[in-house]
Structure formats: structure tokens, C-alpha cells
N, C-alpha and C positions, 0 to 999 in steps of 0.2 A: 165467426168459427168462420177461423181458415182453412177448413179440414187438408188442406192437398201441400200448403206447408209445413203448416204438423205431421202430418204423416209425414216424408218425407224424412221429418227433422225426428221424430218415434222410429220410426224403420230405421234409422240413420244408426242411432244409438244403439237401441237393441241391438244389429247386426254386428258393431263392435263392441259392447261390452256384456253379452252374458255369456255369463264361464260359458268355456267349453264342453265342462260332467252334467250337461243341462243334454240330457234324454233324450226327457218329456216336452220340460216345458222353455222351449228352445223358437225358432223361430219359428219351425213347419208349424208346431203347434200356433202362436203366435198366427203366420195364415189362413189358418185351419179354420179357427175359430173368427175371423176377422172377415171369411167369404162364410161360416156358416153366419153372421149374425147379417150377413142382406141376407142369405137365401130366403130366413126365416121371416127377416121383417121385411122385404117385398113382398110373400104372402101372408103375414100378419099385415099390407097395407099402415105400414108408414107413415108418417110425414115428413120431406125433406127435412125437417129442424132438428129431430129428432134419431132419423136414421143416421143422421149425420153422428149429431151425439154416441148414437148408440157405435156406430164404430170406430168411433175416437178411442173408446170403450173397452174396444173388444184390441185396438191394437196402443193399449195400455195395463191392463186387467193385468198380465205376470211380468210389468215392467221392474214395479218392485225389488226383482231376485238381482236388475242390479247392485242392489243394496246389501242385503237381506234374501234370506229360504221363508225360515221360520216372519209368518207377518209382509209380506212381500204385499197385500192387497193393500192390510196401511203406508205401506213403501209408498205403496204403484200409487197415489191417495196426494202423495208428499207430494211426487212429480208430475205430477195433474198439477202441484198449484203453482208450483215452479216453472215446468215448462207452459204450458199453454196463454198464460197472461199477454207473453210477447204473441201469440198468431189470433188475439183477440174474441177469445173462451171469456165469455161474464162469468163472472162469478158463479150466478145464479147453473148456468151451467155447468163450468165444473162441481155444482156440490153433486149434480146430476150424476155425473160422470162417476162421481169416489161413490154413489152409493150405486149406483150400479155395478162396480166394482169389487164393491165388499158384500154382497151379494152370492157370488164366487165361493165365498169362505166357504168351506164343507163342516158343518150340514148345512147346502145353500138353504134358504128360504128369500122367495120372489112374494111381491104381489103387484110393481105392474108393469104394465106390457116389455117395458125398457130393461130391464132386472131380466124377466123370468126368457127373455132371447136370451140374454150373455149368456144364461145359467145352461137353459138349453143348448146354444151355443159349446158356453166349456167342456159339456157333458153328449156332442154327439156322435162325438167317436164310441157310447153305448151301443147304442142299434150299428152298427156298420160293418160289416165283410172285411173292416180292417180292427178292431176290437183283438184282434185279438195278441194283433202288433205291434199298436198303441202302448196295452196296457204293459206287452212284456218292458218296452222304455218308462211306463216310469219305475215298476219293479225294481227295473238294471240304476235310476236313479237314485230309489231311497235303498239300494244295498251301497252303491259308491261313495253315497254320501253319509252313511251309516244310523242311514235316521228312519231306518222300518228292513231291519235284517228279516226274511223272509223265504224259508225252503218253498216251491215251487210247488211244493199240497199247501204250505199254510199264503201265499198267495188268492189262491185259487179260493180256499176255503173265504178270506176278504176279500175279496170277488165277488162271487156269490149277495155275501152277506150286503153288500155296496149297491150293489143290480136289486135288487128284492128291496131295499130305503128307497132307494132313488125314485121321481120321479120325476118326468118331461112335464112342465106346465105350457108347450105351446101344443095350439089346436097344426099348425102346424107336422110337431116335430112330435106327436101324440100319431100324428097319420102316416108318421111317412118314417119316427123310426123304432117307437114303441115295438112295433114286431119284430125286430132285426135283437131288438134287448135282448129280450125275454127266451129269442131260441141262441144267443149270445152263451144267455142265464141256463138253457136246458144242459146246453155244450159243453161247459163246464162241471156241470153235475153231474154229464155224463163221463164227461174224463178222471174223475174219483168217487164217479159209482156211488151218488148221492141221493139216485129218485129215490 
């Protein structure tokens, strides 16, 4: 895997190709997930090869947005198979990257460590102080695209359900993000007076 060349290519494709009306699924999100997989992967003591595949998956997990909004995970896998052979990724490495990307579909269902880390990185913000800002970007994106138009009250009710059903997989995010996620959930309930 020639990750250095591959990452330069992938980031260039995303910077120039992602639609400008993606307020959540944008370069900021890609880089947030990328930084999170490195942090979690190092904490979970991943070997170098697995971490390289994971970093590639993080950069490509929403690349399908270049083609389609719905089903973008499958579209991202198509791009994995199209782009990565030129950077010396093997079929088994590309299959593993696709498997990780597909686990980010909601509801998430991860079974091995790379999948678990990518899922935790993708929703890392649920347990952070910037949760409300990021969540509202997603609401704005959905409203703008006509996908799930909601009032603010409906949005917060969706967030309560989503957070209550969500679970972090890794020991790292359970330690670093679970308490923050529960605090964010409590703040939403206070806003809606659902205590």
C-alpha cells in the first residue's frame, strides 16, 4: 500500500469533487474521522498494516458522495476498487477497506477491530463538546437536500433515539467519549424537558 501517494490523490479528488451543499459530509468531517482513527488505532495498539488500511478507509468512507448521497458507502467501495490498484493496494486490502466502510452504514454493525475503530471515529463527535454544532450541520444538510426535513423539536427527538441506541465499540472511545455522549443526551432532554 502506497498510502502517501494514495492519500494525496484521494484528498485531491474530495477537495475538488465533493458537492458544496454538504455541510456535514464534507472535508472537515473526513479529516475529523481520519484524525480519530489514528488516535483510536494507536490507543488500541493496531499494527502498522491494519492502521494504514484503516486510515485509507477513513479517507474514503464518504467518497461515494462524489457519485450519490443515498448508498454512498457502496459507491465508495466502487471508488476503492477503481482508485487504489494504482497505489499498489491488493485485492484483499481493498476488500478489507470496503468491509470497514460498509460497517459505517446506519445502523452500524462492527465485528472486528478495524470496523469498530472506523465506526467509533465516524461518530466520535457524539461524545464531544462540539456535538451540537456538528449535529446541526447534519440537520441543515438533510433539510437542504430534502432528505428528512424536521423542526428543531423533531430533530432533538431523533437525536435522543439515535444516541440512546448508539454504542461505542472500542475501549478507547468508551473511556474517552461515553460520558460526554451521556452528558449531551441529558442536555437534549433538558432542552425538550424530557427528564
